[in-house]
VEXMI-720442 format. One record per residue (C-alpha): residue in one letter; x, y, z. Coordinates in steps of 0.25 Angstrom, whole numbers, padded with zeros to 4 digits, always signed. Layout:
<sites>
aXYZ ...
</sites>
This chain:
<sites>
m-1002-0666+0186 r-0994-0657+0194 n-0993-0643+0190 v-0978-0641+0186 n-0979-0626+0184 n-0981-0623+0199 s-0972-0633+0205 k-0958-0629+0208 l-0946-0638+0212 r-0940-0636+0226 i-0925-0638+0228 i-0920-0638+0242 p-0905-0640+0245 l-0905-0646+0259 g-0890-0645+0260 g-0877-0644+0252 l-0878-0629+0249 e-0869-0623+0260 q-0858-0632+0260 i-0852-0644+0252 g-0860-0657+0257 l-0874-0659+0262 n-0880-0659+0249 i-0895-0662+0248 t-0906-0655+0240 a-0921-0658+0239 f-0929-0656+0226 e-0944-0655+0229 f-0955-0655+0219 e-0970-0655+0225 d-0970-0668+0233 s-0956-0674+0228 i-0943-0671+0234 i-0930-0677+0230 v-0916-0675+0237 v-0903-0674+0230 d-0891-0678+0238 c-0890-0680+0253 g-0876-0676+0258 l-0869-0674+0271 a-0859-0663+0274 f-0846-0665+0283 p-0846-0657+0296 e-0840-0643+0297 d-0828-0641+0307 d-0838-0635+0317 m-0847-0647+0318 l-0839-0654+0329 g-0841-0669+0329 i-0850-0669+0317 d-0849-0681+0307 l-0858-0676+0296 v-0868-0666+0292 i-0881-0670+0285 p-0892-0661+0279 d-0905-0658+0287 v-0916-0665+0278 s-0928-0660+0286 y-0935-0655+0273 l-0934-0669+0267 k-0939-0675+0280 d-0951-0665+0281 n-0954-0669+0266 l-0951-0683+0267 s-0963-0688+0259 k-0958-0680+0247 v-0944-0685+0247 k-0942-0695+0235 g-0927-0698+0236 f-0912-0694+0237 v-0905-0692+0224 i-0890-0692+0226 t-0880-0686+0216 h-0867-0693+0221 g-0861-0701+0232 h-0853-0690+0240 e-0856-0688+0255 d-0861-0674+0253 h-0872-0680+0244 i-0875-0694+0251 g-0869-0693+0265 a-0882-0689+0272 l-0891-0699+0266 p-0891-0709+0277 y-0895-0698+0287 v-0905-0692+0279 l-0912-0705+0274 k-0915-0708+0288 e-0925-0697+0287 v-0928-0696+0273 n-0928-0710+0268 v-0930-0709+0252 p-0923-0716+0241 i-0909-0712+0236 y-0906-0711+0221 s-0892-0710+0215 t-0881-0717+0207 k-0874-0730+0210 l-0862-0726+0217 t-0870-0715+0225 i-0879-0725+0230 g-0868-0735+0233 l-0862-0724+0242 i-0875-0721+0248 d-0878-0736+0251 n-0864-0736+0259 k-0870-0725+0268 l-0884-0731+0270 k-0877-0744+0273 e-0869-0738+0285 h-0882-0732+0290 g-0890-0745+0288 m-0899-0738+0278 l-0897-0746+0266 n-0910-0754+0267 s-0919-0742+0271 t-0914-0733+0259 k-0918-0734+0245 r-0907-0731+0235 k-0908-0731+0220 v-0896-0731+0210 i-0898-0721+0198 q-0889-0721+0185 h-0885-0708+0179 g-0895-0704+0168 q-0906-0711+0176 s-0918-0703+0182 i-0927-0706+0194 n-0941-0701+0197 l-0943-0696+0211 g-0957-0689+0214 a-0958-0677+0205 f-0943-0678+0201 r-0935-0685+0191 i-0920-0686+0194 e-0910-0689+0183 f-0895-0693+0187 i-0885-0686+0178 k-0870-0691+0178 t-0860-0681+0184 n-0845-0682+0188 h-0841-0680+0203 s-0830-0685+0212 i-0839-0698+0214 s-0844-0707+0204 d-0859-0707+0200 a-0862-0693+0203 s-0875-0687+0197 a-0882-0674+0194 l-0897-0675+0195 a-0907-0669+0185 i-0920-0667+0193 y-0932-0666+0185 s-0944-0660+0192 p-0957-0655+0187 a-0952-0641+0189 g-0939-0643+0181 i-0925-0650+0181 v-0915-0647+0191 i-0900-0653+0189 h-0892-0655+0202 t-0878-0658+0198 g-0874-0665+0211 d-0859-0664+0213 f-0852-0664+0199 k-0841-0661+0190 v-0839-0663+0175 d-0829-0674+0173 y-0827-0678+0159 t-0817-0690+0162 p-0823-0695+0175 v-0815-0707+0182 f-0828-0716+0183 g-0840-0716+0174 d-0845-0705+0164 a-0843-0690+0163 i-0854-0681+0168 d-0867-0681+0159 l-0866-0667+0154 q-0875-0671+0142 r-0887-0674+0152 f-0885-0661+0159 g-0886-0654+0145 e-0898-0662+0141 i-0906-0659+0154 g-0901-0644+0153 k-0908-0644+0139 k-0921-0648+0146 g-0921-0635+0155 v-0915-0636+0169 l-0922-0629+0181 a-0910-0628+0190 l-0896-0634+0192 m-0890-0637+0205 c-0875-0638+0203 d-0864-0642+0211 s-0856-0630+0216 t-0844-0636+0223 n-0833-0631+0213 a-0841-0619+0207 e-0830-0609+0211 r-0820-0617+0204 q-0817-0613+0189 g-0815-0623+0178 f-0818-0638+0178 t-0816-0649+0188 m-0805-0658+0183 s-0809-0673+0180 e-0807-0683+0191 k-0798-0691+0181 t-0787-0680+0183 v-0785-0685+0197 g-0781-0699+0192 k-0769-0693+0184 t-0765-0686+0197 f-0765-0699+0205 d-0757-0706+0194 n-0746-0695+0195 i-0746-0695+0210 i-0744-0710+0211 s-0733-0710+0200 e-0726-0699+0207 h-0727-0706+0221 k-0723-0719+0217 s-0717-0724+0230 s-0727-0718+0240 r-0740-0723+0246 i-0751-0715+0240 i-0763-0710+0249 i-0774-0703+0242 a-0786-0696+0250 t-0798-0693+0242 f-0814-0693+0245 a-0819-0706+0248 s-0831-0704+0237 n-0822-0700+0226 v-0822-0714+0219 d-0816-0709+0206 r-0804-0703+0213 v-0802-0717+0220 q-0803-0723+0206 q-0792-0714+0201 i-0783-0717+0213 i-0785-0732+0211 n-0782-0731+0196 s-0769-0724+0199 a-0765-0733+0210 a-0768-0745+0201 k-0760-0738+0190 f-0747-0738+0199 g-0750-0752+0205 r-0754-0747+0218 k-0764-0753+0228 v-0775-0744+0234 v-0781-0744+0248 i-0793-0736+0251 e-0794-0730+0265 g-0805-0723+0272 r-0819-0728+0275 s-0827-0719+0266 m-0817-0722+0254 v-0818-0737+0256 n-0834-0736+0256 v-0835-0727+0244 i-0824-0735+0236 s-0830-0749+0239 t-0844-0744+0235 a-0839-0738+0222 a-0831-0750+0218 e-0843-0759+0221 l-0851-0751+0212 g-0841-0750+0201 y-0837-0735+0202 l-0822-0739+0205 d-0813-0748+0197 i-0802-0754+0206 p-0791-0763+0199 e-0790-0776+0206 n-0780-0777+0218 t-0779-0762+0219 l-0787-0760+0231 i-0781-0765+0244 d-0785-0765+0259 i-0778-0755+0268 e-0774-0767+0276 h-0765-0772+0265 m-0758-0759+0262 k-0746-0763+0270 n-0743-0774+0260 y-0740-0764+0249 a-0729-0754+0247 d-0732-0739+0248 d-0730-0737+0233 q-0741-0748+0230 m-0752-0740+0238 v-0762-0730+0236 l-0771-0727+0248 i-0785-0719+0245 t-0790-0713+0258 t-0801-0704+0263 g-0797-0691+0270 s-0795-0681+0259 q-0802-0671+0267 g-0794-0672+0279 e-0806-0679+0287 s-0800-0683+0301 m-0805-0697+0301 a-0802-0700+0286 a-0791-0710+0282 l-0781-0700+0277 s-0782-0691+0289 r-0780-0703+0298 m-0767-0707+0290 a-0762-0693+0291 a-0764-0692+0307 s-0758-0706+0308 l-0772-0712+0313 h-0774-0722+0302 k-0772-0736+0306 k-0767-0741+0292 v-0760-0730+0284 h-0749-0722+0290 i-0744-0710+0282 k-0729-0710+0279 p-0719-0702+0272 g-0719-0706+0257 d-0734-0707+0256 t-0742-0699+0246 v-0755-0693+0250 i-0764-0687+0240 f-0777-0679+0243 s-0786-0681+0232 s-0797-0671+0236 n-0798-0656+0239 p-0802-0652+0253 i-0816-0649+0255 p-0818-0635+0260 g-0816-0635+0275 n-0807-0648+0275 e-0794-0641+0271 k-0788-0640+0285 a-0790-0655+0287 v-0784-0659+0274 s-0772-0650+0277 k-0770-0657+0290 v-0770-0671+0284 i-0760-0666+0273 n-0751-0660+0284 e-0752-0673+0292 l-0749-0682+0280 s-0737-0673+0275 a-0731-0673+0290 k-0731-0688+0288 g-0723-0687+0276 a-0733-0690+0265 d-0733-0683+0252 v-0747-0676+0251 i-0753-0672+0238 f-0766-0664+0237 q-0765-0657+0223 d-0772-0662+0210 a-0776-0675+0216 h-0791-0671+0216 v-0802-0665+0207 s-0815-0660+0212 g-0828-0667+0209 h-0836-0654+0207 a-0838-0646+0195 c-0830-0633+0193 q-0836-0620+0187 e-0835-0625+0172 e-0842-0638+0175 i-0853-0630+0183 k-0855-0621+0170 l-0856-0633+0161 i-0867-0639+0169 y-0875-0626+0170 s-0873-0624+0155 l-0878-0639+0152 v-0890-0638+0162 r-0894-0623+0160 p-0902-0622+0172 k-0912-0611+0175 y-0908-0610+0190 a-0894-0613+0197 i-0894-0619+0211 p-0880-0622+0215 v-0878-0633+0225 h-0866-0641+0232 g-0857-0630+0238 e-0855-0619+0247 f-0861-0605+0245 r-0849-0601+0237 h-0849-0613+0227 r-0863-0611+0224 k-0862-0596+0222 a-0850-0599+0212 q-0860-0608+0204 i-0871-0598+0204 n-0860-0588+0198 l-0857-0599+0187 a-0872-0600+0184 r-0873-0585+0183 q-0862-0585+0173 l-0869-0595+0165 g-0882-0587+0164 i-0891-0591+0175 p-0897-0579+0180 k-0894-0575+0195 e-0909-0577+0200 n-0908-0591+0194 t-0896-0596+0203 f-0899-0600+0218 m-0889-0600+0230 l-0898-0609+0239 s-0895-0613+0253 s-0898-0627+0259 g-0913-0627+0263 d-0918-0617+0252 v-0929-0622+0244 i-0929-0617+0230 e-0941-0618+0221 v-0938-0620+0206 c-0946-0620+0194 a-0944-0615+0179 e-0949-0601+0183 s-0942-0598+0196 a-0933-0603+0207 k-0933-0598+0221 v-0930-0601+0235 v-0943-0603+0242 d-0940-0609+0256 h-0930-0614+0265 v-0930-0628+0272 q-0923-0633+0284 t-0909-0638+0281 g-0896-0640+0288 a-0885-0649+0293 i-0888-0661+0302 l-0875-0665+0310 v-0871-0680+0311 d-0862-0684+0323 g-0860-0699+0324 l-0874-0705+0323 g-0881-0693+0328 v-0888-0685+0316 g-0892-0671+0320 d-0890-0673+0335 v-0879-0663+0335 g-0883-0649+0332 n-0877-0635+0333 i-0879-0635+0349 v-0870-0648+0350 l-0860-0643+0340 r-0859-0630+0347 d-0857-0638+0360 r-0846-0646+0353 q-0839-0633+0348 h-0840-0628+0362 l-0834-0641+0368 a-0823-0641+0357 e-0819-0626+0360 d-0820-0625+0375 g-0822-0639+0381 i-0831-0642+0393 m-0832-0641+0408 i-0841-0650+0416 v-0845-0645+0430 v-0850-0656+0439 l-0856-0654+0453 t-0866-0662+0463 l-0876-0655+0471 e-0884-0662+0482 k-0899-0664+0479 y-0909-0654+0487 s-0898-0647+0494 n-0890-0643+0482 q-0876-0644+0490 l-0864-0645+0481 l-0859-0659+0484 a-0848-0662+0473 g-0841-0653+0463 p-0841-0644+0455 d-0831-0653+0447 i-0827-0648+0433 v-0823-0656+0422 s-0818-0650+0409 r-0815-0655+0395 g-0808-0648+0384 f-0808-0635+0392 v-0794-0635+0400 y-0785-0646+0404 v-0789-0647+0418 r-0776-0652+0424 e-0769-0639+0420 s-0781-0630+0424 e-0784-0635+0438 d-0785-0621+0444 l-0795-0616+0433 m-0804-0629+0436 e-0803-0627+0450 e-0807-0612+0449 a-0819-0616+0439 r-0823-0626+0450 n-0824-0615+0460 v-0832-0607+0451 v-0842-0618+0449 e-0843-0620+0464 d-0846-0606+0466 a-0856-0606+0455 v-0863-0618+0461 h-0863-0612+0476 t-0868-0599+0471 c-0880-0607+0464 l-0883-0615+0477 k-0882-0603+0486 k-0893-0596+0477 g-0901-0609+0478 v-0900-0612+0463 t-0905-0627+0462 d-0908-0627+0447 w-0896-0635+0441 g-0898-0627+0427 k-0895-0614+0433 m-0884-0620+0442 k-0877-0625+0429 n-0878-0612+0422 v-0872-0605+0434 i-0861-0615+0434 k-0859-0613+0418 d-0859-0598+0419 s-0849-0597+0431 l-0839-0608+0426 g-0840-0603+0411 g-0837-0588+0416 f-0826-0593+0424 i-0819-0602+0413 w-0821-0591+0403 k-0814-0581+0411 k-0803-0590+0414 t-0800-0597+0401 k-0809-0589+0390 r-0815-0603+0387 d-0829-0607+0387 p-0830-0622+0390 m-0844-0629+0390 i-0848-0631+0404 l-0857-0642+0409 p-0861-0642+0424 i-0867-0655+0429 i-0874-0655+0442 m-0877-0668+0450 e-0886-0670+0462 v-0885-0680+0473 
</sites>
């Protein structure tokens, strides 16, 4: 029998505490680890050419024998997107609800990993036993169906992890959040609450998803003669359901455009999370057979992403849809922080083509505002508050709420990714820090682009490159050909012939100086060329291109 009194639960967030995205947290008790969520983040502006960012799971790899499984709260990219990459190194079973597993299966299929990965569908109210843990799935509401909170029972006590959630008494699909269960577990005594912080700065309640349906009805009835194009998140199945309901009500056909949207919607429809009336959905190829006032187009690109369908339409790059005067385009989303510029650009492009753009009131958040967060705290009554899912300011706002509700300051924790917090009934404190970080994915390369490569890309983007080529004779080190200078992204050569000629002379002088001094080490010669050419270019242009000398020998 293990001595429960001495054993503490270790909670280790491996990502998701500094930004929106990259959510992944390990729970460790003696020889058992379970991992909640495994999400990706989208690259920052300065990550040139990077496609996605995934968490560093070195800690899980180092403790592989203890890891019992991934438990996933819901099917958004920032919670499931890194699974195909992480499973290659930490191949353990995945447990989640039906739609979430359906979306994970799509990803695994793309990576050819369906057969090598164990998946198990769990229903709300069910529990699973993994090592020292029992995990219960609790029904919540979010902007995707089948979202769950988790009650994690460990010998040291109960932790409740809300996942992303809101309180929606009138959800579009399925039942309202199971507040009663939160209350029942609260009565047993909860050690810690890890609650979604995304909207912790916003007062009041988040509106029900149903309210958006009324907005769509109003917009369609006001724009009877226009073709209607609605951009939303691919994963917001309930939003798509409401658009389909409104379209059917007004006798319009629906086209779904954008690869990620088509993937999610077909999975949701197959699994019974979408109810599509007969003959409502049509293929984009058949759109030309219908008048504008018979069409509703649902598309990706509500965040202004350059390759998404709506952005391509706005830039006249879309093969099948051309924006024209009279079209009504609705943004059914809020810009994620950092995307405002891109969204604004797309809105301007659409408006310039004569489209009527609507972006007010066609969206509600999927995250709890302050009153709902207070409600969960009041039901759960945790001893410790450990806010998750959000930037520093969002988590700080939640700690202020917890303090208002009577949780003492010393029982609230602002963790950083990598912190190890040990929790038991008597105490909670950060005792250690493990390696975490962001691994960059560029094309098929995972982690092969690091800070140095990004710095070079930044340098090339800002100042361009100059390549110096020269040929030396073997043994005698006579200059046989060159130096020739090729530049890209530095100056337009045809208009700067004088500058390039002078640069060539500078390199020639540098090479002759080296040869006179008897320098035969090519490394040294390259450095001399770099320094003299770099100094000359800086003096003339105040620019600092990357300089690559190439020396050949014959």
